[in-house]
N, C-alpha and C positions, 0 to 999 in steps of 0.2 A: 504494500500500500504506500501511498505518497506520504512523505514526511515533510513536505513543503507547507509552511505556515500560510494560510489564506490571507490575502491582502484585504484590509478593511477599506471599504469605500464609503465616504461620508456624503451626506446630502449636500453639504456646502460646496463640495467639489463637483457636483453633477452638472453636466452640460449636455443638451440634446445632441444626438448625432448629426453630422452634416450630410449624411446620406441615408437613404432607406434601401432595404433589400426586400421588395414585396414577394419575390419568387426565387426559389432555389431548386435546381435539379441536380441530384446526386447519382453517381453510378459507382458502385463498389465491385471490384473484382477481387474476391477473397481468395487468398492463396496460402499454401503451406509455409512459405518463407516470408512473404510480404503481401500487402494488399495495395492495390492501385485505386485511388479515389479521384474521380473526375467531377468537379463541381462547376455548374453554370449558374452565375448570379445575375439577376436582373437588378441593376442598381440605378437609383434616381437621386439626384441631389435634392436635399430637403429645402423646402421653401424658406427663404431668408438666409440660407447658407451662402457664403461668398463664392463667386465663380472661381473655378480652379483650385478650390480647397483640397489639400491632399486627403486621400482616403487610406487610413491605417487599419488594416484587417488583422485581427488576432490570429496567431498560429504558433504552435510549439511542437517540437519533435517531429517536424515535417520535412520531407525531402521534395523540393519543388522540381518537377520534371518538365513542365510546360506552362506557359502563361499566354493567354490570348485576349485581346480586346476587340470586340465585334468581329471575331473570326480571324484576326490577324495577330501574329506574334508581337509581343510587347518588347520594344527595344530596351536594352539594359539600362539606358539612361532615363527611362520613364518610370522606374520603380526602385525601391530600396528594400533590401531583405536583411533581417537580423534574426536572432534566436527567438524573438517573441512576436514579430509582426512582419507583414508585407505591406509596404506603403506605396500606393500608386500616386504618381506626381502629375498634377494638372489634368485630372480626368475630365471628360465631358459631362454635360448635365444629365445624360441618360445613356446607359450602355450595357452591354453584356460582357461579363468577365468570366473567362473559363480558366480554371487552374487544375492541373493534374499533379497529384502528390503521391508519394509512396510512404506508407507507414508499416510498422511491424507489430501487429497486435500480439503476436506470440511472445514478444519481448517486453510488453507493456506491463511492468510490475506495479505501476501507480494505480491501476484499475480506474483510470480516467480516460475518456474517449472510447476508442474501440480496443477491446482486449479479448483474451481467451480465458474461459473458465470451464473446467471439466471437458475440454475439447470443443466447446461451443464458442461461437463469436457473440460477444455481448457489448453493449454500450453503457456508459455512465457519463452523462453530459452535465449533470447538475453538480456544482454551480457553474464551473467554467471548463468543462471537459470537452466541449465541441471543438475548441481550438486545437485539440490534439488529433482531429480528424481531417479538417481542411481549414483554409483561410476564410474568416468570416468576422462580422461584427458580433463578437461573443458577449452580448449584453442583453438584459431582459426587456429592454424597450425597443428592440428591433424585431419586428414580427414578419414572418415569411410563410408563404405556402410551400410545402415540401412535396416534391415528387422524387421518389427513391427507387432506383433499380439495383438489385442485388444479383450478382453472378457468382456461382460457386460450383464446385464439383458435386454432382448429384448424389453420389454415394457417401461423400463426406458430410455434406450439408443438405439433407433432403427437405428440410423446412427452412424457408426464407421469409422473415417477418420484418415489417417496419410500420411506421405510423400510417393511419388512414385506411383506405380501401384498396383491395387488390384489383387492379385495373387491367393487367395483362401478365402473361407468363408463357414460358416455352422452354424448349430444349435446344442445345447446340450440338454440333456433330462431334465435338471433342470430349463428350461425357459430362459437360457442365450443363446447368440449367439456369434460368433467370426468372425473376419476378419483379414487377413494377407496382409500387404502392403510391397512392396519391392521397394527400390529406388536404382537403379544401379549406380548412380553417387555419388562418394565420396564427403562428405561435412562435415564441422565442426558441432559439436553438437549444437551450438547455433541456427542452422537452423532447428533443429528437431521440428516437429509439430504433435500434436494429438488433435482431437476434437471428442467428443462423446456426443450424446444426441438427442433431438428433433430438427432437422434442416430441413430447406426447401430449395429446389433447384429452382433457377430462370434460365430459358433457353431463349435465344434470338431467 
């Protein structure tokens, strides 16, 4: 478990975010050695925020593989990356940001974000665990509609679950299968959930 002491946030230090993220589409490719996460964020500058205000997305223990703005690769001089954040410089008023990251749930002993327990993939995003999954505004006042696709080996993870309603599913030719879940109700990222593995259903 994590030994990190949570940082206290005081009301006097609160400032509304300069950007909103009304929609996020996630794709998880769960693997034995690592997991690839592809996130597509629909981002809109908040009313009253200054034009060109930098966008600092929270992210920890992530390996950034690719970054695109409106479908085009982001130049290295357009963003800054450190151990805790990805900051986009001079972003437009409304845009799509796609990030591909690699994480290692098998090695995640903090039990925050995506990790493995008894061989199953699980998430713990409250209070600030989502930043260990992908880059996002990891704060409770940013509400988004989540669409989540999970891809995994069918024998290893026969059950694929996430928030909302199952809207599509299928099988791939390489022994993997996939499921897409859509949650139509906007929610903060700390309420995001994913479970994949050998699970049993109990019906009353």
